[in-house]
C-alpha positions in Angstrom: 38.3 -57.5 1.8 38.3 -58.0 5.6 41.2 -56.4 7.4 42.9 -56.9 10.8 45.8 -55.4 12.7 47.5 -57.8 15.1 49.2 -56.1 18.0 52.2 -58.0 19.3 54.7 -60.2 17.3 55.5 -62.9 19.7 54.5 -66.5 19.2 50.8 -65.7 19.8 50.7 -62.7 17.5 52.6 -64.4 14.7 50.3 -67.5 14.9 47.2 -65.3 15.0 48.5 -63.3 12.0 49.1 -66.5 10.0 45.8 -68.2 10.7 43.9 -64.9 10.0 45.8 -64.5 6.7 44.9 -68.1 5.8 41.2 -67.3 6.6 41.2 -64.4 4.1 42.0 -61.4 6.2 44.4 -58.7 5.0 46.8 -58.7 8.0 49.0 -56.0 9.4 51.3 -56.9 12.3 52.8 -54.4 14.7 55.4 -54.8 17.5 57.5 -52.4 19.6 60.7 -54.4 19.3 63.0 -54.4 16.3 62.5 -58.1 15.6 59.8 -60.7 16.2 59.7 -63.1 19.2 62.1 -61.2 21.4 59.8 -60.8 24.4 58.3 -63.6 26.4 58.6 -65.9 23.5 62.4 -65.6 23.1 63.9 -68.2 25.5 61.0 -69.8 27.2 61.0 -73.4 28.4 60.6 -74.9 24.9 58.3 -77.7 26.1 55.2 -78.4 24.0 53.2 -79.9 26.8 50.0 -80.8 25.0 48.8 -83.3 27.6 50.5 -82.0 30.8 48.4 -78.8 31.1 47.3 -78.7 34.8 47.0 -75.1 35.9 48.8 -73.6 38.8 45.6 -72.9 40.8 44.8 -76.1 42.8 43.9 -77.2 46.2 46.9 -77.2 48.5 48.8 -74.6 46.4 48.3 -71.7 48.9 49.9 -73.7 51.7 52.7 -74.9 49.4 53.2 -71.3 48.4 53.8 -70.2 52.0 56.4 -72.9 52.3 58.1 -72.0 49.0 58.5 -68.4 50.1 60.9 -69.4 52.9 63.0 -71.8 50.8 66.3 -70.5 49.5 65.7 -72.1 46.1 61.9 -72.2 46.2 60.0 -71.8 43.0 58.0 -68.8 44.2 58.8 -65.2 45.1 56.2 -62.6 46.0 56.6 -58.9 46.4 53.5 -57.2 47.8 52.7 -53.9 46.0 50.3 -51.1 46.4 48.7 -52.3 43.2 45.0 -53.2 43.1 45.5 -55.3 40.0 47.9 -57.6 41.9 45.5 -58.1 44.9 42.4 -58.6 42.7 44.4 -61.2 40.6 45.5 -63.0 43.8 42.0 -63.0 45.2 40.6 -64.6 42.0 43.5 -67.0 41.9 42.7 -68.2 45.5 39.1 -68.7 44.5 40.3 -71.1 41.7 42.5 -73.1 44.2 39.9 -75.9 44.5 40.3 -79.5 43.3 36.9 -79.4 41.5 37.8 -76.2 39.7 41.2 -77.5 38.8 39.8 -80.7 37.3 37.4 -78.7 35.0 40.1 -76.4 33.9 42.6 -79.2 33.3 40.1 -81.0 31.1 39.4 -77.8 29.2 43.1 -77.1 28.6 43.8 -80.7 27.7 41.2 -80.5 24.9 42.8 -77.2 23.8 46.2 -78.8 24.0 45.3 -81.7 21.7 43.7 -79.3 19.2 46.8 -77.2 19.3 49.0 -80.2 18.7 47.0 -81.1 15.6 47.3 -77.5 14.4 51.1 -77.5 14.9 51.6 -80.8 13.2 49.5 -79.7 10.3 51.4 -76.4 10.0 54.7 -78.2 9.9 53.5 -80.8 7.4 51.5 -78.6 5.0 53.6 -75.4 4.9 57.2 -76.6 5.1 58.4 -74.4 8.0 62.1 -73.8 8.3 63.9 -75.8 11.0 63.1 -74.6 14.5 64.5 -77.8 16.3 61.0 -79.4 16.7 61.4 -82.9 18.1 58.9 -85.3 19.6 61.1 -86.1 22.6 58.4 -87.4 24.9 58.0 -85.9 28.4 58.9 -87.3 31.8 57.4 -85.7 34.9 59.2 -86.9 38.0 57.8 -86.8 41.5 59.7 -86.8 44.8 56.7 -87.1 47.2 54.9 -90.5 47.3 51.5 -89.1 48.2 51.7 -86.4 45.5 52.7 -89.1 43.0 49.8 -91.3 44.0 47.3 -88.5 43.4 48.9 -87.7 40.1 48.6 -91.2 38.7 45.1 -91.9 40.1 43.2 -90.6 37.0 45.5 -92.5 34.5 43.9 -95.5 32.9 45.7 -98.5 31.3 44.5 -97.5 27.9 45.9 -93.9 28.3 48.9 -92.7 26.3 50.5 -91.7 29.6 52.7 -94.3 31.3 53.2 -94.7 35.0 56.9 -95.5 35.9 58.6 -96.4 39.1 61.9 -94.8 40.0 64.0 -97.4 38.2 61.9 -97.2 35.1 62.3 -93.4 35.2 66.1 -93.9 35.1 65.8 -96.4 32.3 63.7 -93.9 30.3 66.1 -91.0 31.0 69.6 -91.9 32.2 70.5 -88.1 32.7 68.4 -88.1 35.9 70.8 -90.4 37.7 71.5 -87.9 40.4 67.8 -87.7 41.2 67.1 -91.5 41.2 67.2 -92.1 45.0 64.9 -89.1 45.7 62.1 -90.1 43.3 58.8 -91.8 44.1 58.1 -92.3 40.4 57.2 -90.5 37.2 54.7 -90.1 34.4 55.9 -90.5 30.8 54.0 -89.2 27.8 55.7 -90.2 24.5 53.8 -87.8 22.3 55.0 -84.5 23.8 57.5 -82.4 22.0 60.2 -79.7 22.4 61.2 -76.9 20.0 62.8 -73.4 19.9 60.0 -70.9 20.3 62.1 -68.0 18.9 63.1 -70.2 15.9 59.4 -71.0 15.4 58.7 -67.2 15.4 61.4 -66.5 12.8 60.2 -69.4 10.6 56.6 -68.3 10.8 57.5 -64.7 10.0 59.4 -65.8 6.9 56.4 -67.9 5.7 54.0 -65.0 6.6 56.0 -62.4 4.7 55.3 -64.2 1.4 51.6 -64.7 2.1 49.4 -62.8 -0.4 47.2 -61.6 2.4 50.0 -60.2 4.6 50.2 -56.4 4.4 53.4 -56.0 6.4 55.1 -55.8 9.8 55.4 -52.4 11.4 57.8 -51.6 14.3 56.3 -49.0 16.6 55.4 -48.5 20.3 51.6 -48.7 20.8 50.3 -46.1 23.2 46.5 -46.3 23.3 43.2 -46.7 21.4 41.1 -43.9 20.2 37.3 -44.2 19.7 36.1 -42.8 16.4 32.6 -42.1 15.1 30.5 -45.1 14.6 32.2 -46.8 17.6 35.2 -47.7 15.4 38.7 -47.9 16.9 41.9 -46.3 16.0 45.3 -47.4 17.3 47.7 -44.6 18.4 51.5 -45.4 18.0 54.8 -43.6 18.1 54.8 -43.9 14.3 51.3 -42.5 13.8 47.7 -43.7 13.9 46.4 -47.0 12.4 42.8 -47.2 11.3 41.4 -50.8 10.9 38.1 -52.5 11.1 39.5 -55.2 13.5 42.3 -55.3 16.1 43.6 -58.4 17.8 45.4 -58.0 21.1 48.3 -60.5 21.5 50.8 -58.2 23.3 51.4 -60.2 26.4 51.1 -58.4 29.7 51.1 -55.1 27.8 47.7 -56.1 26.5 46.2 -55.2 29.9 47.3 -51.6 29.8 46.3 -51.1 26.2 42.8 -52.6 26.7 42.3 -50.4 29.7 42.5 -47.3 27.5 39.1 -48.2 26.2 37.8 -49.6 29.6 38.3 -53.2 28.8 39.6 -54.8 32.0 41.7 -57.9 31.4 42.4 -60.2 34.4 46.1 -60.6 33.6 49.2 -60.6 35.9 52.8 -61.2 34.9 54.3 -64.4 36.3 58.1 -63.8 35.9 60.1 -66.9 34.9 63.8 -67.6 34.3 65.7 -69.7 31.9 69.2 -70.9 31.2 70.4 -71.9 27.7 73.2 -74.3 28.5 75.7 -75.4 25.7 76.8 -79.0 25.8 79.5 -81.2 24.2 79.3 -84.9 23.2 80.9 -85.8 26.6 78.0 -84.4 28.5 75.1 -86.5 29.7 72.2 -84.5 28.3 68.5 -85.6 28.6 67.0 -86.6 25.3 63.5 -86.7 27.0 61.9 -83.5 28.1 61.9 -83.6 32.0 59.8 -81.8 34.5 60.7 -81.9 38.2 57.2 -81.6 39.7 58.0 -80.5 43.2 60.8 -78.1 42.3 58.9 -76.8 39.3 62.0 -77.0 37.0 61.9 -78.0 33.3 64.7 -79.4 31.2 64.5 -79.6 27.4 67.2 -80.4 24.9 66.7 -78.0 22.1 69.3 -78.3 19.3 72.8 -78.1 20.8 71.6 -76.5 24.0 69.8 -77.6 27.2 67.1 -75.3 28.2 66.5 -75.1 32.0 63.5 -73.1 33.1 61.8 -72.5 36.4 60.2 -70.2 38.9 57.2 -67.9 39.4 58.1 -64.5 40.7 55.1 -62.2 41.4 57.0 -58.9 41.4 55.0 -56.8 39.0 56.2 -55.7 35.6 59.9 -56.0 36.4 61.7 -57.7 33.5 65.2 -57.3 34.9 67.2 -60.4 35.6 67.5 -61.1 39.3 71.0 -62.5 39.8 70.0 -64.3 43.0 67.3 -66.2 41.1 69.7 -67.1 38.4 72.1 -68.4 41.0 69.3 -70.4 42.5 68.5 -72.0 39.2 72.1 -72.8 38.5 72.4 -74.5 41.9 69.4 -76.7 41.3 70.5 -77.7 37.8 74.1 -78.4 38.8 72.8 -80.5 41.7 70.1 -82.5 39.9 71.7 -82.8 36.4 75.4 -82.2 37.2 76.8 -83.5 33.8 74.1 -82.1 31.5 76.1 -79.2 30.1 78.6 -76.4 30.5 76.7 -74.3 33.1 79.6 -71.8 33.3 78.8 -70.5 29.8 75.0 -70.6 29.9 72.9 -67.8 28.5 70.5 -66.2 31.1 67.0 -64.9 30.4 63.9 -63.8 32.1 60.4 -63.2 30.8 56.9 -62.0 32.0 54.3 -64.7 31.3 50.8 -63.1 31.2 48.5 -65.3 33.2 44.8 -65.4 34.1 43.8 -66.5 37.7 42.3 -69.7 36.3 45.2 -70.6 34.0 43.0 -70.5 30.9 43.8 -68.2 28.0 41.2 -65.6 26.8 40.2 -66.0 23.2 37.5 -64.2 21.2 35.7 -60.9 21.2 35.8 -58.2 23.9 33.1 -55.8 25.0 34.4 -53.3 22.5 33.3 -53.9 18.9 36.3 -54.5 16.7 38.6 -55.5 19.5 39.5 -59.2 19.6 41.6 -61.1 22.3 44.2 -63.8 22.3 45.9 -63.3 25.6 46.6 -64.9 29.0 48.4 -68.1 28.1 50.8 -68.0 31.1 53.5 -70.6 30.8 51.8 -72.4 28.0 51.9 -69.8 25.2 54.0 -71.9 22.9 51.9 -75.0 23.6 48.6 -73.3 22.9 49.7 -70.7 20.2 48.5 -72.6 17.1 45.3 -73.8 18.7 44.1 -70.5 20.0 45.1 -68.7 16.8 43.1 -71.2 14.7 40.1 -70.9 17.0 40.2 -67.1 16.9 40.5 -67.1 13.1 37.5 -69.4 12.8 35.5 -67.4 15.2 36.2 -64.1 13.4 35.5 -65.6 10.0 32.5 -67.9 10.5 31.4 -67.3 14.1 31.7 -71.0 14.7 35.0 -72.2 16.0 35.8 -76.0 15.6 36.0 -76.4 19.4 33.9 -75.3 22.3 35.2 -72.0 23.8 33.4 -72.2 27.1 35.8 -71.1 29.8 38.2 -69.5 27.3 36.3 -66.3 26.6 36.5 -62.9 28.2 32.9 -63.0 29.5 32.6 -66.5 30.9 
């Protein structure tokens, strides 16, 4: 019987464990926390943006980034560090900031997004997951700048699922954006997009996985490093002892970089720190029913159950996962200004997470240079969106060597 140890029990790790168990692997799952999904998966944006997948790296972004750094409520903060990893990542990111590269990456991620959407819907339909507030809400991306809006709608064809809306049509689609109406150039609406509670999904999948005949169990321990054994086999060292296994899958977010480095596997990952508010609301509030993204401000609004999730910002400050009160205050100012009646902001829950990103914006799926070590890392802000898709591709690759979708641009050695 084939065996695998999946390292990391966030949304990527749980999804990987599920699809590998389905593929016939005996699966052990390990995480340092005392519960699943409590890291970057816990309170992310909640948007399942299967079509809206354009990576951060694009032409014009470096100049925009310089402007954002001087804005009080700008979406970007950067803290230079004496860290070669940070500067190597930035250099590679800048090399990807070209329109031609962005187009290729966007097409690649769009294919992955559609495959992941199919996998998520099949998972919900076939395996009766417990409720995690999944809802096909549709997604409205609003634009303030006319020229930016014109460039965004240029590739859209009449037969496309995406719909181009003027400012009045944006308001008709989502009345909760009334305070933004006069500032808008227009918007793009995609009816097939969804929202859900990522943490709820993790709990639901854990429950389903726990009763799977191929699931060995979940271990809570801090992973420290890999050991190389005779025959080029790997052993995982943890605070609860060593784990011997024929295959290991890294799904530990930004911690995957440090762990891989213990056996000289260099992963091009950097943590992009983001912030979220979980805002309770009452029937008297004007809460958006459509998922909304403010393109220029880089702020996301998603109604998840009885809360409004407000997410934003990219802070490049290293592996610092402490909440920055100034950034939370900034996010509250933006939300109160642009959606003043959408919830009880005074009683919102605050959160921050480190999104492990590659310079290109593409996740890394498949084998590494070390036999027995497999990768499912680097999803950035789209971890929930791509989780089922990359897990399914990885399981197919490990089982048959032939994934159902082309992996070009998604592998470690591209």
